VOGU-3710 file (C-alpha; in Angstrom, 3 decimals, decimal comma):
1> xxxxxxxxxx> 41,025/4,472/15,640  40,273/6,604/18,925  38,029/3,868/20,814  34,732/5,626/20,397  32,375/3,118/19,215  29,729/4,601/16,412  25,903/3,305/17,977  24,321/0,804/14,795  20,734/2,796/14,589  17,983/0,399/14,152
11> xxxxxxxxxx> 15,984/0,305/11,052  12,587/2,609/11,300  10,050/-0,031/10,923  6,195/-0,020/10,269  3,665/-2,507/9,540  0,908/-1,211/7,187  -2,571/-2,840/7,119  -4,198/-1,683/4,083  -8,297/-1,328/2,969  -8,766/0,627/-0,305
21> xxxxxxxxxx> -11,858/1,253/-2,415  -12,230/4,054/-5,740  -15,286/5,391/-7,556  -15,450/4,464/-11,306  -14,345/8,120/-12,169  -10,914/6,997/-10,425  -10,845/8,765/-6,840  -9,564/6,496/-4,067  -9,186/6,388/-0,491  -6,863/3,830/1,272
31> xxxxxxxxxx> -7,869/3,438/5,331  -3,857/2,231/6,651  -4,067/1,327/10,217  -0,082/1,693/11,449  1,879/-0,127/13,827  5,269/1,099/15,069  7,264/-0,554/18,204  5,888/2,809/19,878  2,131/3,593/18,396  -0,655/2,238/16,739
41> xxxxxxxxxx> -3,010/4,511/14,679  -5,158/4,786/11,550  -4,821/7,185/8,646  -6,347/8,183/5,829  -4,675/8,777/2,169  -6,835/9,744/-0,679  -5,697/8,391/-4,501  -6,197/8,479/-7,680  -6,248/6,006/-10,688  -6,783/5,593/-14,212
51> xxxxxxxxxx> -9,743/3,448/-14,265  -9,283/-0,058/-16,976  -12,820/-1,383/-17,231  -11,274/-4,891/-18,791  -9,443/-5,434/-15,151  -12,079/-5,357/-13,246  -10,484/-3,133/-10,259  -7,079/-4,813/-10,141  -5,782/-1,177/-11,295  -7,055/-0,053/-7,823
61> xxxxxxxxxx> -5,029/-2,179/-5,188  -1,795/-1,013/-6,964  -2,770/3,132/-6,789  -3,925/2,657/-3,115  -0,520/0,878/-2,542  2,004/3,053/-4,134  0,291/5,822/-2,476  0,868/3,997/1,081  4,165/3,401/0,332  5,262/6,435/-0,983
71> xxxxxxxxxx> 3,938/7,752/1,848  5,589/5,871/4,767  8,944/5,765/2,190  8,692/10,164/2,663  8,226/9,570/6,349  11,699/8,010/6,810  10,340/3,825/7,487  13,114/1,560/5,982  11,454/-1,279/6,582  7,756/-2,014/6,252
81> xxxxxxxxxx> 5,238/-4,796/5,756  1,919/-4,749/3,996  -0,841/-6,303/4,958  -3,632/-5,977/1,867  -7,118/-7,990/1,249  -6,359/-8,630/-2,270  -4,764/-11,958/-2,900  -4,113/-11,423/-6,501  -2,057/-7,854/-6,406  0,384/-10,339/-3,656
91> xxxxxxxxxx> 0,655/-13,069/-6,236  1,292/-10,630/-9,057  4,254/-8,987/-6,631  5,600/-12,242/-5,514  5,456/-13,779/-9,301  8,192/-14,093/-11,610  6,048/-14,213/-14,633  4,678/-10,820/-16,207  1,455/-9,192/-15,086  -1,176/-7,624/-17,881
101> xxxxxxxxxx> -0,198/-5,687/-19,960  -2,643/-2,792/-18,476  -0,678/-3,208/-15,471  2,583/-2,947/-16,594  3,247/0,910/-15,402  1,148/0,686/-11,921  3,187/-2,282/-11,141  6,614/-0,586/-11,867  5,448/2,516/-9,971  4,035/0,390/-7,047
111> xxxxxxxxxx> 8,060/-1,408/-7,188  9,463/1,826/-7,436  8,113/2,722/-3,845  8,491/-0,343/-2,701  12,680/-0,129/-3,618  12,696/2,831/-1,778  12,519/0,697/1,635  15,394/-1,268/2,668  13,126/-4,218/3,416  9,679/-4,642/2,271
121> xxxxxxxxxx> 7,165/-7,257/2,410  3,309/-7,856/1,199  0,533/-10,092/1,958  -2,908/-10,963/2,003  -4,232/-11,120/4,981  -7,871/-11,135/6,776  -7,139/-8,301/8,843  -8,025/-5,520/5,757  -11,317/-6,526/5,602  -12,648/-4,586/7,993
131> xxxxxxxxxx> -10,400/-1,132/6,379  -11,514/-1,899/3,057  -15,008/-2,167/4,175  -14,866/1,425/5,569  -13,175/2,414/2,016  -16,124/1,152/0,282  -18,586/2,568/2,407  -16,330/6,087/2,126  -16,152/5,622/-1,783  -20,373/4,944/-1,973
141> xxxxx> -21,252/8,218/0,337  -19,396/9,942/-1,692  -20,282/8,890/-5,169  -24,941/9,067/-3,874  -24,054/12,593/-2,054
//
C-alpha cells in the first residue's frame, strides 16, 4: 500500500416531489420538483399508462412514479426521496401484503426502478398537491383541445 487514500464519493442524492395525472386514453404527465444539494427546478415527464377502470385511477401513480424514477436513475442518482400525494400508493409500497392483481405488473415495474437506487424512499406529502393540480390542468386542457 502506498499510503494514498482513495476519496470516498458521496452518493448523488435527489429529492423529488411528484404530481401526476392521465387522461382516459392513458396519456399522462408528471410535474416533478427536483431538489439536490446544489439546485432546485421543476421538470415535466410524460408517461403512458394502460387504464383499468376498476382501479379508479390507482394505476396512474404507479406509471408516473415509474417514469420519474427511471429518469432519475438513468441520470445517475443513487439516493432518491419521492414525495407523492397518493397515500394508497405509499401504503402499497410499504405493506407486506399483496396489491390488487391488476396492479401486480405495475408494482413490479415500479419496484424494479426503485431498486436501481442505493436508497429510495416514497412518502405521502401534501407538498405534491400543487404539482398534481398543474398536471390535472394540463391533461384537462389537452383533452379539451
